[in-house]
C-alpha positions in Angstrom: -19.9 10.0 -58.7 -18.5 13.4 -59.5 -17.4 13.9 -55.9 -15.6 10.5 -55.9 -13.8 11.3 -59.2 -12.7 14.7 -57.8 -11.5 13.0 -54.6 -9.5 10.5 -56.6 -8.0 13.2 -58.8 -6.8 15.2 -55.8 -5.4 12.1 -54.1 -3.3 11.3 -57.2 -2.2 14.9 -57.4 -1.1 14.9 -53.8 0.8 11.6 -54.2 2.6 12.9 -57.2 3.6 16.1 -55.4 4.7 14.1 -52.4 7.3 12.4 -54.6 9.0 15.7 -55.0 8.4 17.4 -51.6 8.5 14.5 -49.1 12.2 14.8 -48.8 13.1 18.4 -48.6 16.7 19.5 -49.2 18.9 19.8 -46.2 21.7 22.4 -46.3 24.4 21.4 -48.8 28.0 21.9 -47.8 29.0 21.9 -51.5 31.8 19.4 -50.9 30.8 16.8 -53.4 27.2 16.7 -52.3 27.5 15.7 -48.6 24.3 16.7 -46.9 23.7 18.0 -43.4 20.1 17.4 -42.3 19.9 15.0 -39.4 21.4 11.8 -37.9 22.9 9.2 -40.3 23.5 5.7 -38.8 24.9 4.1 -42.0 27.1 6.8 -43.4 30.4 5.7 -45.0 33.5 6.3 -42.9 36.0 8.4 -44.7 39.6 7.1 -44.2 42.0 8.1 -47.0 39.5 9.7 -49.4 36.7 12.1 -48.5 35.0 11.3 -51.8 33.3 8.2 -50.2 31.0 10.7 -48.4 29.5 11.9 -51.7 25.8 11.1 -52.3 26.5 8.8 -55.3 28.4 6.3 -53.1 26.6 3.3 -51.6 27.8 1.8 -48.3 31.2 0.3 -48.8 31.5 -3.4 -48.5 35.0 -3.5 -47.0 36.9 -6.7 -46.5 38.6 -7.8 -49.7 37.2 -4.9 -51.7 38.8 -1.5 -52.4 37.4 1.8 -53.7 39.1 3.4 -56.6 38.3 7.1 -57.3 39.2 8.3 -60.8 40.1 11.9 -61.0 40.9 14.3 -63.8 43.5 17.1 -63.9 40.9 19.9 -64.1 38.4 21.0 -61.5 36.2 22.7 -64.1 33.5 20.0 -63.9 33.9 18.8 -60.4 35.6 20.9 -57.7 37.2 17.7 -56.3 38.1 16.6 -59.8 36.2 13.3 -59.3 35.3 11.6 -62.6 33.7 8.4 -61.2 34.5 5.7 -58.6 34.5 1.9 -58.5 34.3 -0.7 -55.8 36.6 -3.5 -56.9 36.6 -6.9 -55.3 40.2 -8.0 -55.2 39.3 -11.6 -54.4 36.7 -12.0 -57.2 38.8 -9.7 -59.5 35.6 -8.0 -60.5 33.9 -4.7 -60.0 30.8 -4.5 -57.8 29.7 -1.0 -58.9 30.6 2.3 -60.5 29.1 5.5 -59.2 29.2 9.1 -60.6 27.3 12.4 -60.9 25.6 13.9 -63.9 25.0 17.6 -64.4 24.2 19.9 -67.3 27.4 20.7 -69.1 28.9 17.2 -69.1 28.8 17.0 -72.9 31.7 17.5 -75.3 33.6 16.1 -78.3 35.6 13.5 -76.5 34.0 10.2 -77.5 35.6 6.7 -77.4 39.0 8.2 -77.3 40.8 4.9 -76.9 39.6 3.5 -80.3 38.0 0.5 -78.6 41.0 -0.5 -76.5 40.6 -1.5 -72.8 43.2 -1.2 -70.1 44.0 -2.8 -66.8 44.5 -0.3 -64.0 48.0 -1.2 -62.9 48.3 2.0 -60.9 45.6 1.2 -58.4 45.6 -2.6 -58.5 48.5 -5.0 -57.6 49.3 -7.8 -60.1 47.3 -10.4 -58.1 44.2 -8.3 -57.8 43.1 -8.4 -61.5 43.2 -10.7 -64.5 46.0 -9.8 -66.8 44.2 -11.5 -69.7 41.1 -9.8 -71.2 38.7 -12.7 -71.0 35.8 -10.7 -72.4 37.5 -10.3 -75.8 36.3 -13.0 -78.3 34.1 -14.6 -75.6 30.8 -13.8 -77.2 30.2 -11.0 -74.7 30.9 -7.3 -75.1 32.8 -5.0 -72.8 29.9 -3.4 -71.0 30.8 0.0 -69.6 29.2 0.6 -66.2 30.0 4.3 -66.2 29.3 5.0 -69.9 31.9 6.7 -72.0 28.9 8.6 -73.5 28.4 10.2 -70.0 32.0 11.4 -69.9 32.7 13.4 -73.1 33.7 16.6 -71.4 37.4 15.8 -71.5 39.9 13.4 -73.0 41.0 12.1 -69.5 37.4 11.6 -68.3 36.5 9.6 -71.4 39.8 7.6 -71.4 39.2 6.5 -67.7 35.9 4.9 -68.6 37.8 2.3 -70.7 39.6 0.8 -67.7 38.7 -2.9 -67.1 37.7 -1.9 -63.6 34.7 -0.2 -65.3 33.8 -3.2 -67.4 31.4 -6.2 -67.1 30.8 -8.9 -69.7 27.4 -8.2 -71.4 25.5 -10.0 -74.2 25.5 -7.9 -77.4 21.7 -7.8 -77.4 21.7 -6.4 -73.8 24.6 -4.0 -74.1 24.6 -3.0 -77.8 22.4 -2.1 -80.7 22.1 -2.8 -84.5 20.5 -0.7 -87.2 21.7 -2.8 -90.2 20.6 -6.2 -91.5 17.6 -8.2 -90.6 18.2 -8.4 -86.9 17.9 -4.8 -85.7 17.3 -3.6 -82.2 18.5 -1.7 -79.2 19.7 -3.4 -76.1 17.9 -3.0 -72.8 21.0 -1.7 -71.0 21.5 1.0 -73.7 17.9 2.1 -73.4 18.2 2.4 -69.6 21.4 4.4 -70.0 19.6 6.7 -72.5 16.8 7.1 -70.0 19.1 8.1 -67.2 20.7 10.6 -69.5 17.3 12.1 -70.2 16.8 12.6 -66.4 19.8 14.9 -66.2 18.4 18.1 -64.7 18.4 21.2 -66.7 19.8 23.5 -64.0 23.5 23.6 -63.3 22.8 23.6 -59.6 20.8 20.3 -59.7 22.4 16.9 -59.7 21.7 13.3 -60.7 23.6 10.7 -58.6 24.0 7.3 -60.2 25.3 3.9 -59.0 25.3 1.0 -61.4 26.7 -2.5 -61.6 26.2 -6.3 -62.0 25.6 -9.1 -59.6 28.8 -10.8 -58.5 28.1 -11.9 -54.9 25.6 -14.7 -55.1 26.0 -17.8 -57.3 22.4 -17.8 -58.4 22.9 -14.3 -59.8 25.9 -15.4 -61.9 25.6 -16.8 -65.4 29.1 -18.3 -65.7 32.8 -17.6 -65.3 34.7 -17.0 -68.5 37.5 -19.6 -68.7 36.6 -20.5 -65.2 37.7 -17.1 -63.9 35.9 -13.8 -64.9 32.4 -13.5 -63.4 29.5 -12.9 -65.8 26.7 -11.2 -63.9 23.2 -12.5 -64.5 21.5 -9.3 -63.4 22.4 -5.6 -63.8 21.1 -2.6 -61.8 21.0 1.1 -61.7 20.2 3.3 -58.7 19.4 6.9 -59.4 18.9 9.8 -57.0 17.8 13.2 -58.3 18.4 16.4 -56.2 16.7 19.6 -57.4 15.0 22.6 -55.9 12.0 20.5 -54.9 14.0 18.0 -52.8 15.0 14.4 -53.6 13.5 11.4 -55.3 15.0 8.1 -56.3 14.3 5.1 -58.5 16.1 1.9 -59.5 16.4 -0.4 -62.5 16.9 -4.2 -62.2 17.2 -6.4 -65.3 18.4 -9.9 -66.2 20.7 -9.9 -69.2 19.6 -12.3 -72.0 21.5 -13.6 -75.0 18.9 -13.7 -77.8 16.3 -11.0 -77.0 16.5 -7.3 -77.8 13.4 -6.5 -75.6 13.2 -3.1 -77.3 9.4 -3.3 -77.4 9.1 -3.6 -73.6 8.5 -0.4 -71.5 11.3 0.4 -69.1 8.7 0.6 -66.4 8.7 -3.2 -66.4 12.2 -3.0 -64.9 11.8 -0.1 -62.5 11.9 -0.8 -58.7 12.1 1.2 -55.5 15.6 1.6 -54.0 14.5 -0.5 -51.0 13.6 -3.3 -53.4 16.9 -2.9 -55.3 18.8 -3.1 -52.0 17.0 -6.3 -51.2 17.9 -7.8 -54.6 21.6 -6.7 -54.5 22.5 -6.6 -50.9 23.9 -3.1 -51.5 23.0 -0.1 -49.3 22.5 2.7 -51.8 22.6 6.5 -51.0 23.8 5.7 -47.4 25.3 9.2 -47.1 21.9 10.9 -47.0 20.6 11.7 -43.6 18.4 8.8 -42.4 15.1 10.7 -42.6 15.7 11.7 -46.2 17.1 8.3 -47.2 14.1 6.4 -45.8 11.6 8.7 -47.4 13.0 8.5 -50.9 13.9 4.8 -51.0 10.7 3.1 -50.0 8.7 4.0 -53.1 8.8 5.7 -56.5 6.0 7.2 -58.7 6.4 5.9 -62.3 4.6 8.9 -63.9 6.9 11.4 -62.1 9.9 9.7 -63.8 8.1 9.5 -67.2 7.9 5.7 -67.0 
Protein backbone atom coordinates (compact mmCIF):
# COMPACT_ATOMS: atom_id res chain seq x y z
CA UNK A 1 0.00 0.00 0.00
CA UNK A 2 2.83 2.38 0.81
CA UNK A 3 4.34 1.81 -2.62
CA UNK A 4 1.00 2.54 -4.30
CA UNK A 5 0.52 5.78 -2.33
CA UNK A 6 4.07 6.85 -3.20
CA UNK A 7 3.42 6.15 -6.87
CA UNK A 8 0.18 8.16 -6.80
CA UNK A 9 1.93 11.07 -5.09
CA UNK A 10 4.66 11.26 -7.70
CA UNK A 11 2.12 10.87 -10.51
CA UNK A 12 0.16 13.88 -9.19
CA UNK A 13 3.38 15.84 -8.74
CA UNK A 14 4.45 15.14 -12.31
CA UNK A 15 1.03 16.15 -13.67
CA UNK A 16 1.18 19.42 -11.75
CA UNK A 17 4.68 20.19 -12.99
CA UNK A 18 3.59 19.34 -16.52
CA UNK A 19 1.04 22.13 -16.36
CA UNK A 20 3.93 24.56 -16.08
CA UNK A 21 6.61 22.98 -18.24
CA UNK A 22 4.74 21.20 -21.04
CA UNK A 23 4.73 24.35 -23.15
CA UNK A 24 8.17 25.90 -22.84
CA UNK A 25 8.64 29.51 -23.87
CA UNK A 26 9.73 30.16 -27.42
CA UNK A 27 11.84 33.21 -28.10
CA UNK A 28 9.90 36.44 -27.63
CA UNK A 29 10.34 39.21 -30.14
CA UNK A 30 9.01 41.70 -27.56
CA UNK A 31 6.61 43.26 -30.06
CA UNK A 32 3.40 42.95 -28.09
CA UNK A 33 4.02 39.31 -27.20
CA UNK A 34 4.25 37.71 -30.66
CA UNK A 35 6.03 34.39 -30.27
CA UNK A 36 8.42 32.60 -32.59
CA UNK A 37 8.59 28.89 -31.86
CA UNK A 38 7.21 26.80 -34.70
CA UNK A 39 4.57 26.70 -37.43
CA UNK A 40 1.23 28.43 -36.89
CA UNK A 41 -1.62 27.45 -39.18
CA UNK A 42 -4.30 29.67 -37.59
CA UNK A 43 -2.40 32.88 -36.88
CA UNK A 44 -4.23 36.16 -37.50
CA UNK A 45 -3.36 38.04 -40.66
CA UNK A 46 -2.18 41.56 -39.88
CA UNK A 47 -3.60 44.04 -42.36
CA UNK A 48 -3.74 47.60 -41.07
CA UNK A 49 -2.75 46.94 -37.44
CA UNK A 50 0.02 44.64 -36.20
CA UNK A 51 -1.65 44.51 -32.78
CA UNK A 52 -3.83 41.61 -33.96
CA UNK A 53 -0.71 39.42 -33.72
CA UNK A 54 -0.50 39.89 -29.94
CA UNK A 55 -1.16 36.82 -27.81
CA UNK A 56 -4.33 38.13 -26.19
CA UNK A 57 -6.10 38.22 -29.56
CA UNK A 58 -8.31 35.33 -30.66
CA UNK A 59 -8.83 34.45 -34.30
CA UNK A 60 -10.67 37.31 -36.00
CA UNK A 61 -14.13 36.52 -37.31
CA UNK A 62 -14.02 38.89 -40.26
CA UNK A 63 -17.11 39.48 -42.36
CA UNK A 64 -19.29 42.17 -40.82
CA UNK A 65 -17.01 42.51 -37.79
CA UNK A 66 -14.20 44.97 -37.21
CA UNK A 67 -11.40 45.18 -34.66
CA UNK A 68 -10.98 48.38 -32.66
CA UNK A 69 -7.65 48.81 -30.86
CA UNK A 70 -7.75 51.44 -28.12
CA UNK A 71 -4.44 53.15 -27.51
CA UNK A 72 -3.22 55.69 -24.98
CA UNK A 73 -0.83 58.59 -25.59
CA UNK A 74 1.93 57.12 -23.41
CA UNK A 75 4.05 54.04 -24.11
CA UNK A 76 5.05 53.74 -20.46
CA UNK A 77 2.85 50.70 -19.82
CA UNK A 78 2.83 49.21 -23.31
CA UNK A 79 5.45 49.95 -25.95
CA UNK A 80 2.76 49.90 -28.65
CA UNK A 81 0.48 52.04 -26.43
CA UNK A 82 -2.24 49.37 -26.62
CA UNK A 83 -4.83 49.63 -23.85
CA UNK A 84 -7.29 46.95 -24.96
CA UNK A 85 -9.05 45.82 -28.14
CA UNK A 86 -12.58 44.90 -29.14
CA UNK A 87 -14.14 42.85 -31.92
CA UNK A 88 -17.32 44.69 -32.86
CA UNK A 89 -20.04 43.08 -34.97
CA UNK A 90 -21.41 45.94 -37.06
CA UNK A 91 -24.47 43.96 -38.17
CA UNK A 92 -25.46 42.88 -34.68
CA UNK A 93 -24.27 46.22 -33.26
CA UNK A 94 -22.69 44.33 -30.38
CA UNK A 95 -19.24 43.44 -29.15
CA UNK A 96 -18.05 39.84 -29.37
CA UNK A 97 -15.04 40.17 -27.07
CA UNK A 98 -12.54 42.49 -25.45
CA UNK A 99 -8.91 41.41 -25.02
CA UNK A 100 -6.02 42.91 -23.10
CA UNK A 101 -2.84 42.23 -21.15
CA UNK A 102 -2.18 42.44 -17.42
CA UNK A 103 1.23 43.04 -15.82
CA UNK A 104 2.47 44.19 -12.47
CA UNK A 105 2.32 47.97 -12.32
CA UNK A 106 -1.11 48.42 -13.92
CA UNK A 107 -2.48 49.95 -10.74
CA UNK A 108 -3.04 53.66 -10.12
CA UNK A 109 -5.44 56.29 -8.86
CA UNK A 110 -7.60 56.67 -11.95
CA UNK A 111 -10.86 54.88 -11.13
CA UNK A 112 -14.26 55.37 -12.80
CA UNK A 113 -13.10 58.69 -14.22
CA UNK A 114 -16.30 59.26 -16.22
CA UNK A 115 -18.59 59.40 -13.18
CA UNK A 116 -20.71 56.52 -14.44
CA UNK A 117 -21.28 57.91 -17.95
CA UNK A 118 -20.99 55.72 -21.04
CA UNK A 119 -20.07 56.85 -24.54
CA UNK A 120 -20.55 55.67 -28.10
CA UNK A 121 -17.33 55.37 -30.05
CA UNK A 122 -18.18 57.70 -32.91
CA UNK A 123 -14.54 57.88 -34.00
CA UNK A 124 -14.24 54.22 -34.96
CA UNK A 125 -17.85 53.36 -35.82
CA UNK A 126 -20.10 54.84 -38.48
CA UNK A 127 -23.59 55.97 -37.48
CA UNK A 128 -25.26 52.80 -38.77
CA UNK A 129 -22.87 50.48 -36.93
CA UNK A 130 -24.04 51.17 -33.37
CA UNK A 131 -27.23 52.06 -31.47
CA UNK A 132 -27.32 55.76 -30.72
CA UNK A 133 -29.70 55.03 -27.82
CA UNK A 134 -28.33 53.46 -24.64
CA UNK A 135 -30.78 50.57 -24.31
CA UNK A 136 -29.08 49.24 -21.18
CA UNK A 137 -29.98 52.29 -19.09
CA UNK A 138 -33.21 51.77 -17.08
CA UNK A 139 -33.61 48.27 -18.57
CA UNK A 140 -33.04 46.29 -15.36
CA UNK A 141 -29.56 45.37 -16.58
CA UNK A 142 -26.27 47.00 -15.70
CA UNK A 143 -23.50 48.21 -18.00
CA UNK A 144 -21.18 45.24 -17.70
CA UNK A 145 -17.58 46.16 -18.45
CA UNK A 146 -15.81 43.44 -20.41
CA UNK A 147 -12.38 45.01 -19.94
CA UNK A 148 -12.90 46.21 -16.34
CA UNK A 149 -12.19 49.81 -15.45
CA UNK A 150 -10.53 48.36 -12.31
CA UNK A 151 -7.90 46.75 -14.57
CA UNK A 152 -7.07 50.08 -16.17
CA UNK A 153 -6.33 52.54 -13.34
CA UNK A 154 -2.83 53.45 -14.49
CA UNK A 155 -3.92 56.48 -16.54
CA UNK A 156 -6.93 58.71 -17.07
CA UNK A 157 -7.12 57.83 -20.78
CA UNK A 158 -6.89 54.08 -20.16
CA UNK A 159 -9.71 54.18 -17.62
CA UNK A 160 -11.88 56.49 -19.72
CA UNK A 161 -11.66 54.18 -22.72
CA UNK A 162 -13.18 51.28 -20.76
CA UNK A 163 -16.44 53.27 -20.58
CA UNK A 164 -17.09 53.11 -24.31
CA UNK A 165 -20.28 51.25 -25.19
CA UNK A 166 -18.12 49.02 -27.39
CA UNK A 167 -16.79 47.54 -24.12
CA UNK A 168 -20.24 46.99 -22.57
CA UNK A 169 -22.70 44.10 -22.40
CA UNK A 170 -26.04 44.05 -20.53
CA UNK A 171 -25.63 42.09 -17.29
CA UNK A 172 -27.98 41.34 -14.41
CA UNK A 173 -27.04 43.23 -11.22
CA UNK A 174 -26.57 39.98 -9.28
CA UNK A 175 -24.19 38.73 -11.95
CA UNK A 176 -22.22 41.91 -12.55
CA UNK A 177 -22.45 43.78 -9.25
CA UNK A 178 -22.40 43.43 -5.51
CA UNK A 179 -24.20 44.72 -2.42
CA UNK A 180 -22.96 45.08 1.16
CA UNK A 181 -26.01 46.86 2.53
CA UNK A 182 -29.53 45.78 3.39
CA UNK A 183 -30.85 42.26 3.72
CA UNK A 184 -29.94 41.09 0.22
CA UNK A 185 -26.14 41.13 0.26
CA UNK A 186 -23.82 39.35 -2.09
CA UNK A 187 -21.16 39.50 -4.76
CA UNK A 188 -21.87 38.69 -8.39
CA UNK A 189 -20.23 35.78 -10.14
CA UNK A 190 -18.73 38.02 -12.83
CA UNK A 191 -17.14 40.24 -10.17
CA UNK A 192 -15.67 37.22 -8.42
CA UNK A 193 -14.22 35.93 -11.68
CA UNK A 194 -12.69 39.33 -12.41
CA UNK A 195 -11.14 39.45 -8.95
CA UNK A 196 -9.72 35.96 -9.47
CA UNK A 197 -8.13 36.97 -12.77
CA UNK A 198 -6.63 40.00 -11.04
CA UNK A 199 -5.15 37.67 -8.41
CA UNK A 200 -3.44 35.73 -11.21
CA UNK A 201 -1.46 38.74 -12.40
CA UNK A 202 2.17 37.60 -12.19
CA UNK A 203 4.47 39.30 -9.71
CA UNK A 204 7.38 39.77 -12.11
CA UNK A 205 7.28 42.69 -14.54
CA UNK A 206 8.57 40.38 -17.29
CA UNK A 207 5.62 37.98 -16.96
CA UNK A 208 2.25 38.54 -18.61
CA UNK A 209 -1.39 37.53 -18.27
CA UNK A 210 -3.29 37.56 -21.57
CA UNK A 211 -7.07 37.90 -21.22
CA UNK A 212 -9.99 37.64 -23.65
CA UNK A 213 -13.57 38.03 -22.36
CA UNK A 214 -17.04 38.46 -23.77
CA UNK A 215 -20.66 37.37 -24.01
CA UNK A 216 -22.44 35.06 -26.43
CA UNK A 217 -24.02 36.92 -29.36
CA UNK A 218 -23.81 34.46 -32.28
CA UNK A 219 -26.31 31.70 -31.42
CA UNK A 220 -29.97 32.30 -30.62
CA UNK A 221 -30.02 29.66 -27.87
CA UNK A 222 -27.21 31.60 -26.15
CA UNK A 223 -29.16 34.88 -26.09
CA UNK A 224 -31.64 35.87 -23.36
CA UNK A 225 -33.46 38.65 -25.23
CA UNK A 226 -33.01 41.81 -27.28
CA UNK A 227 -33.65 45.03 -25.41
CA UNK A 228 -36.46 46.87 -27.19
CA UNK A 229 -36.06 44.29 -29.91
CA UNK A 230 -32.54 45.50 -30.67
CA UNK A 231 -29.59 45.18 -28.28
CA UNK A 232 -28.53 41.57 -27.63
CA UNK A 233 -28.42 40.31 -24.04
CA UNK A 234 -25.97 37.38 -23.87
CA UNK A 235 -27.05 34.35 -21.86
CA UNK A 236 -23.48 33.22 -21.22
CA UNK A 237 -20.24 35.03 -20.48
CA UNK A 238 -16.70 33.72 -20.80
CA UNK A 239 -13.09 34.46 -19.91
CA UNK A 240 -10.02 32.94 -21.57
CA UNK A 241 -6.76 33.42 -19.66
CA UNK A 242 -3.20 32.62 -20.74
CA UNK A 243 -0.28 33.01 -18.34
CA UNK A 244 3.28 33.37 -19.58
CA UNK A 245 6.09 33.20 -17.03
CA UNK A 246 9.58 31.79 -16.71
CA UNK A 247 8.18 28.25 -16.59
CA UNK A 248 6.30 28.48 -19.87
CA UNK A 249 2.60 28.81 -20.61
CA UNK A 250 -0.64 27.61 -19.09
CA UNK A 251 -4.25 28.50 -19.78
CA UNK A 252 -7.73 28.21 -18.29
CA UNK A 253 -11.22 29.43 -19.11
CA UNK A 254 -14.41 30.46 -17.32
CA UNK A 255 -17.90 29.87 -18.69
CA UNK A 256 -21.01 30.98 -16.81
CA UNK A 257 -24.68 31.61 -17.44
CA UNK A 258 -25.90 34.92 -16.09
CA UNK A 259 -28.95 34.61 -13.84
CA UNK A 260 -31.24 37.33 -12.57
CA UNK A 261 -32.00 36.37 -8.97
CA UNK A 262 -29.04 34.38 -7.65
CA UNK A 263 -25.78 35.80 -6.25
CA UNK A 264 -24.11 32.36 -6.35
CA UNK A 265 -21.38 33.75 -4.10
CA UNK A 266 -21.20 30.49 -2.13
CA UNK A 267 -20.23 28.45 -5.20
CA UNK A 268 -16.55 27.72 -5.89
CA UNK A 269 -15.22 29.22 -9.11
CA UNK A 270 -13.94 25.78 -10.03
CA UNK A 271 -17.57 24.97 -10.93
CA UNK A 272 -17.20 27.33 -13.89
CA UNK A 273 -13.63 26.59 -14.96
CA UNK A 274 -13.07 24.82 -18.29
CA UNK A 275 -10.21 24.08 -20.64
CA UNK A 276 -9.66 26.46 -23.54
CA UNK A 277 -10.57 23.67 -25.96
CA UNK A 278 -13.95 23.34 -24.21
CA UNK A 279 -14.42 27.12 -24.21
CA UNK A 280 -13.75 27.18 -27.94
CA UNK A 281 -16.38 24.50 -28.47
CA UNK A 282 -18.93 26.48 -26.44
CA UNK A 283 -18.23 29.88 -28.03
CA UNK A 284 -17.01 29.07 -31.53
CA UNK A 285 -14.04 31.39 -30.93
CA UNK A 286 -10.44 30.29 -31.56
CA UNK A 287 -8.52 31.70 -28.57
CA UNK A 288 -4.75 32.33 -28.44
CA UNK A 289 -4.42 31.56 -32.14
CA UNK A 290 -1.18 33.57 -32.37
CA UNK A 291 0.71 30.99 -30.33
CA UNK A 292 2.72 28.47 -32.36
CA UNK A 293 0.57 25.40 -32.94
CA UNK A 294 2.59 23.07 -30.70
CA UNK A 295 2.32 25.45 -27.72
CA UNK A 296 -1.32 26.31 -28.40
CA UNK A 297 -2.34 22.65 -28.57
CA UNK A 298 -0.51 21.72 -25.38
CA UNK A 299 -1.95 24.49 -23.20
CA UNK A 300 -5.52 24.42 -24.49
CA UNK A 301 -6.49 20.79 -24.08
CA UNK A 302 -6.44 20.68 -20.26
CA UNK A 303 -6.03 22.68 -17.08
CA UNK A 304 -5.06 21.66 -13.54
CA UNK A 305 -7.43 23.32 -11.01
CA UNK A 306 -4.98 23.18 -8.10
CA UNK A 307 -2.28 24.93 -10.14
CA UNK A 308 -4.69 27.85 -10.61
CA UNK A 309 -5.80 27.79 -6.98
CA UNK A 310 -9.32 26.64 -7.90
